[in-house]
N, C-alpha and C positions, 0 to 999 in steps of 0.2 A: 473458576476462582481459585487462587491459592489458598492452601489452608496451612496455618501455622501451625509448629510443633505443639504438643501439650507439655505441660511441666514448665518450670522456672528453675533458675539458679542463683544462689547467693552471690552478690558483688562483694566489693570492698568496703561497701557501706552498710551499716547494720539497718536490716529491714528495707532494703531496697534490692529487690529481685529483678532479674532480667529473663526476658523469655527468647529461648533458642531459635534460630531460623535456619533453613538450609539456603545455600547457594546453588542456583542452577545455571549452566553454561549453554548457550546456543550458538552454533556455527553454521555459516553459510559458505560453501566451498566455492571456488572460483567461477565455476560456471553459473551458480546461483547469483554471485554478488556482481553480475555485470553492469556496466553503465546503464543509466536510465534511457529508453528508446522509445521516441515519439510514434513510431509507426511499426513497431515490433509486431503487433497483431494484423492489423489493416494498414496497408501503405497507400491506397488510394480509392477509398469506398465514395461511390457516387450517391449522391442525395437528389431528392426532388421536391416539388412542392407539396407531396403528400407524405405520410409516415412512412420510413424507410427503416427497414431492419438489416443489418449487415453482420454477416458471419466472419470470423476471423480467417484470415488467408490460408491456403493449404499449407500445413506443417508448422503454423505459425503457434506457437504456445508461451505461456509465461515462463521465465527462468524459475521461479519459486513463488511463493505467495507475496505478491507486491501491490501497490497501489497502482491504479489506473490511469491515464491520462487521455484526454482527446483533444484533437487539433483541426481546425476548420483550414480550409484551403480553397482554390479555384477561385470563381468570380466574387471578389468581395462584395458587390452589390447584392448578390444573391443569399449571402448570410444573414440568417435570422437569429435573434437573441432567443434561442431555444434551449431547452435542458436535456441532453442525451440520456438515457437509463442502461446502464450496463448490467448483463446477467451472467452468472457463473457459479463458481463453487469456492468455498472458502477451504483453509488447510485442513479442515476435519472433514470435508468432502459434502458438506451442507449446501443446499441452495442458498445463495444470496443475490442481492441486488443491489445497485446503488444510483441514484440520480446525482450526476455530476453538476457543478455550477453551470448556469447559463452561458453560453457564447456571447460574443460582443457582436452586435450586429454591423454588418457593412465592415468586416475587419476580420482577417485571419488571425486567431487567438487559440491558446491552450488552456484547458481547465484541467483541475487536478483533483482526481479522487482521493479518499481517506480510507477505504476500506481495503484489506489485503485479499485479492484474488488468487487463488492458486490455480484456476482456469477461468477462462472467458468462453461462453458459448455464443453469445451475440450481444449487438448494441443497438437499441432503438432510437431513432432520431425523429423529432417531429418535422412537420414539413417546413421547409425552406422556402424563401422568398423567389427562387429561381432554380433551375436545373443545373446551373453550372457551380454549385457549391459541391466542395469534397471534404472528406472526413480521413482522417490519420487516428488510429489507436494504436496505443502502446503502455509502458508501464513507467512508473516513477521511481523514487528512490527511497520510499518506503518499506521496510521489510517486514514480514508478517510475522508476528510471535506466536508460537503455539499454545500460549497459555492466556487465561483471562484473569487480568488485574483490576483492582479498585483503585490504584493510585501508581504513580511511577515509581517503582521499587528497582530499576536499572542502577547498578553500582558502577559499571564501567563497561567500555568497549574497546576493542582492538580492530584496526585495519592493517593488513598483511603483517600481523605479528608486532605491531607497535600501539601501544596504548594509546588512545584519542585523549588529546588534553583538553579539549572541549567536550563537555557532557553530550550526549545525543539526545536528540528530542524524542520524547516518548509519548504515545498516545494510550490511554488506558480505558477499556470498556468491559465492566465485570459481567455483562450478559451476553456479548457476542465476540467470539475470538477474533472475527475478522477486523474487529475496531482496535486490535492492539498490535500497535506497529511500533517499530524503533528506526529514527532517522539518523545516522551518522553525519557529522560536521564535515569530514572528508568526502569528497565526492566518489561514489562507487566507479570502479574501473577494473573489474575482473579479479580482484585480489580478495583473498579469504577474510570473512569477517566473523569476529566472536563477540557475545554479548553475554555479560554476567548480572544475573539480578537476585535478589531474595525470593525465596520460594517457601 
């Protein structure tokens, strides 16, 4: 969690002091700020009627710390309303896991996670209603912040060098770094992103 600078300074109003803060800037390069990709990790995983563990495809990896998405496909009638659990590491190298929202029965749907995974090692899916169900795993548009915040302290964000006119959506988690994310109003498309916040 951020630590505020000690000491105060006098304002232009008598007996009204201000607390100094630092401004931190974070940058995601073009290769990190790529578009969301619903099958960037697993393109066509086969599921069955018993619990299935799937590993990322060969050479598939997260572009940076991002949230995870899971999409059901295949035979719609074989899809069951179960919740997959993703395992991996956060931006600090800690082991993390996240149970994603439940899928919709008998329908190909996408569910979206909230934690920022720097890497994914596996996804575990409970048994489906049939062996024709498939799974895609990829990443969303939430960028992982490398600090723990207890509130939204983001001041501004830029995309491709232009300041965002709409403030980004920020998630804060003072206990777990993986719960601190920022989502730009502009769709990510491989252009650099910068975020500035009080630190």
